TORLO-359542 format. One record per residue (C-alpha): residue in one letter; chain; residue number from 1; x, y, z. Coordinates in Angstrom, 3 decimals, always signed. Each point is the difference from the previous one (the first is absolute). Layout:
BEGIN
+---------+--------+-----+----------+----------+----------+
: residuo : cadena : num :     east :    north :       up :
+---------+--------+-----+----------+----------+----------+
:       A :      A : NUM :        X :        Y :        Z :
...
+---------+--------+-----+----------+----------+----------+
This chain:
BEGIN
+---------+--------+-----+----------+----------+----------+
: residuo : cadena : num :     east :    north :       up :
+---------+--------+-----+----------+----------+----------+
:       X :      A :   1 :  +24.782 :  -20.124 :   -7.695 :
:       X :      A :   2 :   +1.004 :   +1.770 :   +3.175 :
:       X :      A :   3 :   -2.668 :   +2.259 :   +1.584 :
:       X :      A :   4 :   +1.726 :   +3.341 :   +0.334 :
:       X :      A :   5 :   -0.637 :   +3.688 :   -0.263 :
:       X :      A :   6 :   +1.961 :   +2.237 :   -2.406 :
:       X :      A :   7 :   -0.844 :   +3.250 :   +1.947 :
:       X :      A :   8 :   +3.253 :   +1.737 :   +1.138 :
:       X :      A :   9 :   -1.394 :   +0.320 :   +3.564 :
:       X :      A :  10 :   -0.532 :   -3.715 :   +0.228 :
:       X :      A :  11 :   +3.595 :   -0.635 :   -1.268 :
:       X :      A :  12 :   +1.437 :   +2.383 :   +2.617 :
:       X :      A :  13 :   -1.849 :   -1.792 :   +2.771 :
:       X :      A :  14 :   +1.380 :   -3.389 :   -1.239 :
:       X :      A :  15 :   +3.552 :   +1.509 :   -0.160 :
:       X :      A :  16 :   -0.514 :   +1.148 :   +3.731 :
:       X :      A :  17 :   -1.150 :   -3.426 :   +1.093 :
:       X :      A :  18 :   +2.837 :   -1.644 :   -1.836 :
:       X :      A :  19 :   -0.326 :   -3.690 :   -0.831 :
:       X :      A :  20 :   -2.078 :   -0.851 :   +2.956 :
:       X :      A :  21 :   -2.728 :   -1.035 :   -2.460 :
:       X :      A :  22 :   +1.995 :   -2.028 :   -2.147 :
:       X :      A :  23 :   -2.381 :   -2.993 :   +0.363 :
:       X :      A :  24 :   -2.672 :   +1.758 :   -2.259 :
:       X :      A :  25 :   -1.795 :   -2.740 :   -1.983 :
:       X :      A :  26 :   -0.159 :   -0.046 :   -3.701 :
:       X :      A :  27 :   -3.545 :   -0.028 :   -1.603 :
:       X :      A :  28 :   -1.676 :   -0.164 :   +3.391 :
:       X :      A :  29 :   -3.670 :   +1.163 :   +0.238 :
:       X :      A :  30 :   -0.661 :   +3.567 :   +1.168 :
:       X :      A :  31 :   +0.871 :   +0.527 :   +3.492 :
:       X :      A :  32 :   +1.860 :   -3.192 :   +0.432 :
:       X :      A :  33 :   +3.624 :   +1.105 :   -0.535 :
:       X :      A :  34 :   +2.134 :   +1.133 :   +3.008 :
:       X :      A :  35 :   +1.013 :   +3.202 :   -1.754 :
:       X :      A :  36 :   +1.458 :   +2.968 :   +1.636 :
:       X :      A :  37 :   -2.822 :   +0.610 :   +2.422 :
:       X :      A :  38 :   +0.211 :   -2.962 :   +2.358 :
:       X :      A :  39 :   -2.076 :   -2.542 :   -1.854 :
:       X :      A :  40 :   -3.505 :   -0.994 :   -0.815 :
:       X :      A :  41 :   -1.580 :   -0.109 :   +3.424 :
:       X :      A :  42 :   +0.826 :   +3.616 :   +0.840 :
:       X :      A :  43 :   -1.179 :   +1.310 :   -3.315 :
:       X :      A :  44 :   -3.219 :   -1.933 :   +0.340 :
:       X :      A :  45 :   -0.390 :   +1.430 :   +3.444 :
:       X :      A :  46 :   +0.422 :   +3.607 :   -1.283 :
:       X :      A :  47 :   -2.537 :   -0.640 :   -2.689 :
:       X :      A :  48 :   -2.603 :   -1.499 :   +2.388 :
:       X :      A :  49 :   +0.569 :   +2.797 :   +2.435 :
:       X :      A :  50 :   -0.369 :   +2.760 :   -2.551 :
:       X :      A :  51 :   -3.011 :   -1.686 :   -1.635 :
:       X :      A :  52 :   -1.691 :   -0.464 :   +3.238 :
:       X :      A :  53 :   +0.664 :   +3.702 :   +0.919 :
:       X :      A :  54 :   -1.466 :   +1.321 :   -3.240 :
:       X :      A :  55 :   -2.959 :   -2.188 :   +0.219 :
:       X :      A :  56 :   -0.830 :   +1.030 :   +3.579 :
:       X :      A :  57 :   +0.431 :   +3.640 :   -0.821 :
:       X :      A :  58 :   -2.322 :   -0.203 :   -2.892 :
:       X :      A :  59 :   -2.614 :   -1.770 :   +2.126 :
:       X :      A :  60 :   +0.386 :   +2.569 :   +2.716 :
:       X :      A :  61 :   -0.068 :   +2.898 :   -2.427 :
:       X :      A :  62 :   -3.278 :   -1.269 :   -1.546 :
:       X :      A :  63 :   -1.650 :   -0.173 :   +3.342 :
:       X :      A :  64 :   +1.155 :   +3.467 :   +0.780 :
:       X :      A :  65 :   -1.324 :   +1.361 :   -3.166 :
:       X :      A :  66 :   -3.397 :   -1.677 :   +0.548 :
:       X :      A :  67 :   -0.055 :   +1.697 :   +3.511 :
:       X :      A :  68 :   +0.851 :   +3.344 :   -1.498 :
:       X :      A :  69 :   -2.759 :   -0.436 :   -2.713 :
:       X :      A :  70 :   -2.625 :   -0.799 :   +2.717 :
:       X :      A :  71 :   +1.092 :   +2.865 :   +2.247 :
:       X :      A :  72 :   -0.388 :   +2.582 :   -2.981 :
:       X :      A :  73 :   -2.862 :   -1.635 :   -1.700 :
:       X :      A :  74 :   -2.350 :   +2.846 :   +0.846 :
:       X :      A :  75 :   +2.732 :   +2.541 :   +0.362 :
:       X :      A :  76 :   -1.344 :   +2.190 :   -2.968 :
:       X :      A :  77 :   -3.145 :   +0.753 :   +2.069 :
:       X :      A :  78 :   +2.047 :   +1.461 :   +2.889 :
:       X :      A :  79 :   +1.724 :   +3.241 :   -0.017 :
:       X :      A :  80 :   +3.892 :   -0.041 :   -0.825 :
:       X :      A :  81 :   +1.991 :   +0.941 :   +3.051 :
:       X :      A :  82 :   +1.104 :   +3.707 :   -0.432 :
:       X :      A :  83 :   +3.592 :   -0.808 :   +0.946 :
:       X :      A :  84 :   +0.505 :   -2.383 :   -2.993 :
:       X :      A :  85 :   -1.080 :   +0.126 :   -3.607 :
:       X :      A :  86 :   -1.518 :   -2.816 :   -1.897 :
:       X :      A :  87 :   +2.147 :   -2.494 :   -1.807 :
:       X :      A :  88 :   +0.651 :   +0.176 :   -3.743 :
:       X :      A :  89 :   +1.412 :   -2.364 :   -2.453 :
:       X :      A :  90 :   +3.225 :   +2.062 :   -0.196 :
:       X :      A :  91 :   +0.477 :   -0.756 :   +3.771 :
:       X :      A :  92 :   -0.213 :   -3.651 :   -0.667 :
:       X :      A :  93 :   +2.506 :   +0.285 :   -3.003 :
:       X :      A :  94 :   +2.559 :   +2.160 :   +1.946 :
:       X :      A :  95 :   -0.134 :   -2.028 :   +3.230 :
:       X :      A :  96 :   +0.372 :   -3.246 :   -1.916 :
:       X :      A :  97 :   +2.913 :   +1.355 :   -1.961 :
:       X :      A :  98 :   +1.759 :   +1.167 :   +3.090 :
:       X :      A :  99 :   -0.521 :   -3.462 :   +1.684 :
:       X :      A : 100 :   +1.256 :   -1.913 :   -3.135 :
:       X :      A : 101 :   +3.002 :   +2.310 :   -0.248 :
:       X :      A : 102 :   +0.971 :   -0.663 :   +3.690 :
:       X :      A : 103 :   -0.379 :   -3.761 :   -0.726 :
:       X :      A : 104 :   +2.184 :   +0.152 :   -3.036 :
:       X :      A : 105 :   +2.663 :   +2.137 :   +1.742 :
:       X :      A : 106 :   +0.263 :   -2.465 :   +2.944 :
:       X :      A : 107 :   -0.103 :   -2.945 :   -2.337 :
:       X :      A : 108 :   +2.943 :   +1.151 :   -1.994 :
:       X :      A : 109 :   +1.974 :   +0.858 :   +3.085 :
:       X :      A : 110 :   -0.649 :   -3.379 :   +1.638 :
:       X :      A : 111 :   +0.815 :   -1.900 :   -3.323 :
:       X :      A : 112 :   +3.466 :   +1.374 :   -0.268 :
:       X :      A : 113 :   +0.624 :   -0.073 :   +3.935 :
:       X :      A : 114 :   -1.026 :   -3.611 :   -0.003 :
:       X :      A : 115 :   +2.306 :   -0.696 :   -2.990 :
:       X :      A : 116 :   +3.099 :   +1.485 :   +1.657 :
:       X :      A : 117 :   -0.849 :   -0.932 :   +3.614 :
:       X :      A : 118 :   -1.519 :   -3.567 :   +0.013 :
:       X :      A : 119 :   -0.437 :   +0.093 :   +3.837 :
:       X :      A : 120 :   -2.680 :   +2.715 :   -0.523 :
:       X :      A : 121 :   -2.233 :   -2.162 :   -2.103 :
:       X :      A : 122 :   -1.748 :   -2.005 :   +2.624 :
:       X :      A : 123 :   -0.655 :   +3.094 :   +2.133 :
:       X :      A : 124 :   -1.342 :   +2.016 :   -2.969 :
:       X :      A : 125 :   -2.409 :   -2.825 :   -0.891 :
:       X :      A : 126 :   -1.149 :   -0.773 :   +3.490 :
:       X :      A : 127 :   -0.256 :   +3.565 :   +1.432 :
:       X :      A : 128 :   -1.390 :   +1.440 :   -3.293 :
:       X :      A : 129 :   -2.646 :   -2.759 :   -0.418 :
:       X :      A : 130 :   -1.196 :   -0.154 :   +3.678 :
:       X :      A : 131 :   +0.214 :   +3.740 :   +0.253 :
:       X :      A : 132 :   -2.021 :   +0.691 :   -3.047 :
:       X :      A : 133 :   -2.658 :   -2.541 :   +0.975 :
:       X :      A : 134 :   -0.208 :   +1.695 :   +3.437 :
:       X :      A : 135 :   -0.497 :   +3.397 :   -1.502 :
:       X :      A : 136 :   -2.863 :   -1.453 :   -2.283 :
:       X :      A : 137 :   -1.659 :   -1.527 :   +3.205 :
:       X :      A : 138 :   +0.414 :   +3.265 :   +1.747 :
:       X :      A : 139 :   -1.612 :   +1.973 :   -2.829 :
:       X :      A : 140 :   -2.800 :   -2.614 :   -0.276 :
:       X :      A : 141 :   -0.956 :   -0.828 :   +3.589 :
:       X :      A : 142 :   +1.424 :   +3.149 :   +1.628 :
:       X :      A : 143 :   -2.136 :   +2.181 :   -2.343 :
:       X :      A : 144 :   +3.019 :   +1.860 :   -1.500 :
:       X :      A : 145 :   -1.035 :   -0.160 :   -3.634 :
:       X :      A : 146 :   +0.354 :   +3.841 :   -0.118 :
:       X :      A : 147 :   +3.586 :   -0.091 :   +1.462 :
:       X :      A : 148 :   +2.786 :   +1.310 :   -2.171 :
:       X :      A : 149 :   +2.522 :   -1.348 :   +2.429 :
:       X :      A : 150 :   -1.264 :   -3.563 :   +0.000 :
:       X :      A : 151 :   -0.198 :   -0.140 :   -3.873 :
:       X :      A : 152 :   +3.523 :   +1.355 :   -0.411 :
:       X :      A : 153 :   +1.502 :   -2.250 :   +2.815 :
:       X :      A : 154 :   -1.661 :   -2.907 :   -1.843 :
:       X :      A : 155 :   +1.551 :   +1.189 :   -3.265 :
:       X :      A : 156 :   +3.501 :   +0.174 :   +1.382 :
:       X :      A : 157 :   -0.187 :   -3.351 :   +1.781 :
:       X :      A : 158 :   -1.609 :   -1.710 :   -3.021 :
:       X :      A : 159 :   +2.622 :   +1.379 :   -2.232 :
:       X :      A : 160 :   +2.808 :   -1.188 :   +2.221 :
:       X :      A : 161 :   -1.421 :   -3.606 :   -0.123 :
:       X :      A : 162 :   -0.918 :   +0.263 :   -3.674 :
:       X :      A : 163 :   +3.445 :   +0.918 :   -1.125 :
:       X :      A : 164 :   +1.641 :   -2.705 :   +1.844 :
:       X :      A : 165 :   -2.708 :   -2.513 :   -1.092 :
:       X :      A : 166 :   +0.583 :   +0.909 :   -3.605 :
:       X :      A : 167 :   +3.789 :   -0.464 :   +0.374 :
:       X :      A : 168 :   -0.288 :   -3.356 :   +1.702 :
:       X :      A : 169 :   -2.725 :   -1.484 :   -2.276 :
:       X :      A : 170 :   +1.280 :   +1.182 :   -3.416 :
:       X :      A : 171 :   +3.606 :   -0.722 :   +0.899 :
:       X :      A : 172 :   -0.156 :   -3.607 :   +0.907 :
:       X :      A : 173 :   -1.204 :   -2.003 :   -3.040 :
:       X :      A : 174 :   -0.762 :   +1.771 :   -3.195 :
:       X :      A : 175 :   +1.536 :   -2.057 :   -2.561 :
:       X :      A : 176 :   +1.571 :   +2.145 :   -2.849 :
:       X :      A : 177 :   -2.264 :   +3.011 :   +0.843 :
:       X :      A : 178 :   +1.543 :   +2.803 :   +2.103 :
:       X :      A : 179 :   -1.424 :   +0.920 :   +3.322 :
:       X :      A : 180 :   -0.494 :   +3.587 :   -1.254 :
:       X :      A : 181 :   -2.037 :   -0.979 :   -2.930 :
:       X :      A : 182 :   -2.318 :   -2.042 :   +2.181 :
:       X :      A : 183 :   -0.479 :   +2.881 :   +2.405 :
:       X :      A : 184 :   -0.801 :   +2.498 :   -2.808 :
:       X :      A : 185 :   -2.229 :   -2.512 :   -1.638 :
:       X :      A : 186 :   -1.934 :   -0.377 :   +3.329 :
:       X :      A : 187 :   -0.262 :   +3.780 :   +0.400 :
:       X :      A : 188 :   -1.239 :   +0.393 :   -3.603 :
:       X :      A : 189 :   -2.479 :   -2.752 :   +0.578 :
:       X :      A : 190 :   -1.227 :   +1.563 :   +3.181 :
:       X :      A : 191 :   -0.500 :   +3.387 :   -1.791 :
:       X :      A : 192 :   -1.659 :   -1.732 :   -2.884 :
:       X :      A : 193 :   -2.497 :   -1.850 :   +2.248 :
:       X :      A : 194 :   -0.635 :   +3.129 :   +1.843 :
:       X :      A : 195 :   -0.726 :   +2.127 :   -3.074 :
:       X :      A : 196 :   -1.987 :   -2.931 :   -1.557 :
:       X :      A : 197 :   -2.273 :   -0.325 :   +3.132 :
:       X :      A : 198 :   -0.475 :   +3.810 :   +0.013 :
:       X :      A : 199 :   -1.260 :   -0.092 :   -3.529 :
:       X :      A : 200 :   -2.349 :   -2.858 :   +0.878 :
:       X :      A : 201 :   -1.314 :   +1.838 :   +2.920 :
:       X :      A : 202 :   -0.582 :   +3.189 :   -1.880 :
:       X :      A : 203 :   -1.659 :   -1.750 :   -2.840 :
:       X :      A : 204 :   -2.402 :   -1.727 :   +2.363 :
:       X :      A : 205 :   +0.749 :   -3.455 :   -1.550 :
:       X :      A : 206 :   +0.044 :   -1.332 :   +3.642 :
:       X :      A : 207 :   -2.182 :   +1.598 :   +2.568 :
:       X :      A : 208 :   +0.982 :   -0.115 :   +3.620 :
:       X :      A : 209 :   -3.149 :   -1.062 :   +1.551 :
:       X :      A : 210 :   -0.339 :   -1.176 :   +3.694 :
:       X :      A : 211 :   -0.220 :   -3.665 :   -1.378 :
:       X :      A : 212 :   +3.272 :   +0.416 :   -2.014 :
:       X :      A : 213 :   +1.779 :   +1.563 :   +3.045 :
:       X :      A : 214 :   -1.229 :   -2.872 :   +2.153 :
:       X :      A : 215 :   +1.298 :   -2.553 :   -2.453 :
:       X :      A : 216 :   +3.380 :   +1.633 :   -0.256 :
:       X :      A : 217 :   +0.253 :   +0.144 :   +3.762 :
:       X :      A : 218 :   -0.886 :   -3.644 :   +0.321 :
:       X :      A : 219 :   +2.652 :   -0.961 :   -2.450 :
:       X :      A : 220 :   +2.598 :   +2.089 :   +1.793 :
:       X :      A : 221 :   -1.048 :   -1.647 :   +3.243 :
:       X :      A : 222 :   +0.583 :   -3.364 :   -1.590 :
:       X :      A : 223 :   +3.394 :   +1.026 :   -1.180 :
:       X :      A : 224 :   +0.884 :   +1.289 :   +3.437 :
:       X :      A : 225 :   -1.171 :   -3.167 :   +1.540 :
:       X :      A : 226 :   +2.169 :   -2.139 :   -2.221 :
:       X :      A : 227 :   +3.052 :   +2.185 :   +0.603 :
:       X :      A : 228 :   -0.551 :   +0.040 :   +3.711 :
:       X :      A : 229 :   -0.527 :   -3.880 :   +0.005 :
:       X :      A : 230 :   +3.210 :   -0.351 :   -1.930 :
:       X :      A : 231 :   +1.840 :   +2.199 :   +2.604 :
:       X :      A : 232 :   -1.407 :   -1.845 :   +3.090 :
:       X :      A : 233 :   +0.690 :   -3.414 :   -1.344 :
:       X :      A : 234 :   +3.469 :   +1.120 :   -1.009 :
:       X :      A : 235 :   +0.629 :   +0.922 :   +3.790 :
:       X :      A : 236 :   -0.804 :   -3.641 :   +1.103 :
:       X :      A : 237 :   +1.380 :   -2.141 :   -2.824 :
:       X :      A : 238 :   +3.040 :   +1.998 :   -0.890 :
:       X :      A : 239 :   -1.046 :   -0.059 :   -3.621 :
:       X :      A : 240 :   +0.153 :   +3.597 :   -1.264 :
:       X :      A : 241 :   -2.617 :   -0.587 :   -2.683 :
:       X :      A : 242 :   -2.231 :   -2.962 :   +0.772 :
:       X :      A : 243 :   -2.518 :   +0.989 :   -2.660 :
:       X :      A : 244 :   +2.613 :   +0.781 :   -2.680 :
:       X :      A : 245 :   -1.227 :   +3.643 :   -0.396 :
:       X :      A : 246 :   +3.626 :   +1.304 :   -0.504 :
:       X :      A : 247 :   +1.985 :   -2.910 :   -1.332 :
:       X :      A : 248 :   -0.212 :   +1.000 :   -3.669 :
:       X :      A : 249 :   -2.175 :   -2.980 :   -1.098 :
:       X :      A : 250 :   -3.449 :   -0.109 :   -1.632 :
:       X :      A : 251 :   -1.703 :   +0.736 :   +3.368 :
:       X :      A : 252 :   +2.110 :   +2.965 :   +0.650 :
:       X :      A : 253 :   -0.577 :   +1.408 :   -3.563 :
:       X :      A : 254 :   -3.729 :   -0.483 :   +0.221 :
:       X :      A : 255 :   -0.173 :   +1.479 :   +3.504 :
:       X :      A : 256 :   +2.005 :   +3.070 :   -1.145 :
:       X :      A : 257 :   -2.109 :   +0.490 :   -3.014 :
:       X :      A : 258 :   -3.133 :   -0.020 :   +2.136 :
:       X :      A : 259 :   +1.433 :   +2.496 :   +2.490 :
:       X :      A : 260 :   +0.911 :   +2.285 :   -3.053 :
:       X :      A : 261 :   -3.611 :   -0.092 :   -1.248 :
:       X :      A : 262 :   -1.400 :   +0.530 :   +3.506 :
:       X :      A : 263 :   +2.382 :   +3.059 :   +0.572 :
:       X :      A : 264 :   -0.992 :   +1.396 :   -3.403 :
:       X :      A : 265 :   -3.783 :   -0.139 :   +0.680 :
:       X :      A : 266 :   +0.776 :   +1.565 :   +3.482 :
:       X :      A : 267 :   +0.854 :   +3.166 :   -1.964 :
:       X :      A : 268 :   -3.653 :   +0.254 :   -1.015 :
:       X :      A : 269 :   -0.844 :   +0.130 :   +3.628 :
:       X :      A : 270 :   +2.643 :   +2.631 :   +0.690 :
:       X :      A : 271 :   -1.165 :   +2.087 :   -2.945 :
:       X :      A : 272 :   -3.623 :   -0.203 :   +1.078 :
:       X :      A : 273 :   +0.938 :   +0.959 :   +3.546 :
:       X :      A : 274 :   +1.832 :   +3.132 :   -1.347 :
:       X :      A : 275 :   -2.991 :   +0.848 :   -2.247 :
:       X :      A : 276 :   -2.541 :   -0.255 :   +2.697 :
:       X :      A : 277 :   +2.114 :   +2.014 :   +2.392 :
:       X :      A : 278 :   +0.251 :   +2.853 :   -2.410 :
:       X :      A : 279 :   -3.777 :   -0.125 :   -0.656 :
:       X :      A : 280 :   -0.803 :   -0.138 :   +3.725 :
:       X :      A : 281 :   +2.287 :   +3.134 :   +0.695 :
:       X :      A : 282 :   +1.761 :   -1.773 :   +2.935 :
:       X :      A : 283 :   +3.021 :   +2.055 :   +1.636 :
:       X :      A : 284 :   +3.011 :   +0.310 :   -2.261 :
:       X :      A : 285 :   +2.267 :   -1.639 :   +2.515 :
:       X :      A : 286 :   -1.519 :   -3.455 :   -0.900 :
:       X :      A : 287 :   +1.827 :   +0.202 :   -3.234 :
:       X :      A : 288 :   +2.869 :   -1.505 :   +1.974 :
:       X :      A : 289 :   -2.095 :   -3.072 :   +0.834 :
:       X :      A : 290 :   -0.928 :   -0.474 :   -3.545 :
:       X :      A : 291 :   +3.645 :   +0.367 :   -1.072 :
:       X :      A : 292 :   +0.866 :   -2.593 :   +2.563 :
:       X :      A : 293 :   -2.559 :   -2.467 :   -1.359 :
:       X :      A : 294 :   +1.379 :   +0.569 :   -3.614 :
:       X :      A : 295 :   +3.618 :   -0.487 :   +1.197 :
:       X :      A : 296 :   -0.924 :   -3.255 :   +1.816 :
:       X :      A : 297 :   -1.559 :   -1.297 :   -3.165 :
:       X :      A : 298 :   +2.817 :   +1.045 :   -2.185 :
:       X :      A : 299 :   +2.652 :   -1.536 :   +2.313 :
:       X :      A : 300 :   -1.888 :   -3.358 :   +0.169 :
:       X :      A : 301 :   -0.306 :   -0.007 :   -3.862 :
:       X :      A : 302 :   +3.629 :   +0.755 :   -0.577 :
:       X :      A : 303 :   +1.175 :   -2.674 :   +2.489 :
:       X :      A : 304 :   -2.016 :   -2.653 :   -1.781 :
:       X :      A : 305 :   +0.974 :   +1.032 :   -3.470 :
:       X :      A : 306 :   +3.667 :   +0.039 :   +0.888 :
:       X :      A : 307 :   -0.262 :   -3.363 :   +1.638 :
:       X :      A : 308 :   -1.847 :   -1.482 :   -2.989 :
:       X :      A : 309 :   +2.552 :   +1.463 :   -2.474 :
:       X :      A : 310 :   +2.869 :   -1.507 :   +2.058 :
:       X :      A : 311 :   -1.613 :   -3.381 :   +0.078 :
:       X :      A : 312 :   -0.699 :   +0.012 :   -3.788 :
:       X :      A : 313 :   +3.537 :   +1.360 :   -0.860 :
:       X :      A : 314 :   +1.581 :   -2.783 :   +2.079 :
:       X :      A : 315 :   -2.106 :   -2.678 :   -1.796 :
:       X :      A : 316 :   +1.304 :   +0.883 :   -3.465 :
+---------+--------+-----+----------+----------+----------+
């Protein structure tokens, strides 16, 4: 069975590129057909690049949240600055909603621009991924967790990379499942996990203790170390995926499932951060930093769910 997409956008790209990809293999494993997107190595490189960026961003964001928590640990004992009111849960909800809306808008735009102008795909991925990672690092180490500009710049850059990543990943090898259905399934799955973890947090079924936080940070550090090693070894060996993290095999599926679970439990840390910020009465501008943390976790979760669905669909 030929690995193909039934999405009209994917068909239009195939028509634009003509018969250059006529050597597409029949029944090949996920990612191993030449397809309309310049073949396996390029797609694997895109996945590795996007996965590394998402993992590094999550690690930096967790560090930034911990620094913010320590900074305002005793804030409730100090007077609120007269020029700025205290944060409320409504601030967090509104700022998070604005951030996600910007991500979605830029994702949709880059998805269709990448579909109609293939030359833009690589710049969108590289500039969007690197730019969003840099903004997270600026927010974390530049102490800009209260910056509206930094958060919205991140949203625009991440949305640009995310839309193109969705187009490339879901459009290369999805069996008889349309790319659109995979993307909407990934979005639904991300929302479902987010709501589920919010219920878990509110019910107190899992308490975010210092020990729990250290365990999650250690697990995240391990994931980042593996991704970084994969990237570094790739540079010296020419093998785009020496550990098989993105090849669609059992190792890739297990790794993706682990990242999904890790991203899901990171929501508990994000929710706890927001809860403690409201109770401590920190300045309202820091709602942008909390929104940034939630957006980073949502993006990582979505990326991993989409990648997993694409792998599973291609194995059918």
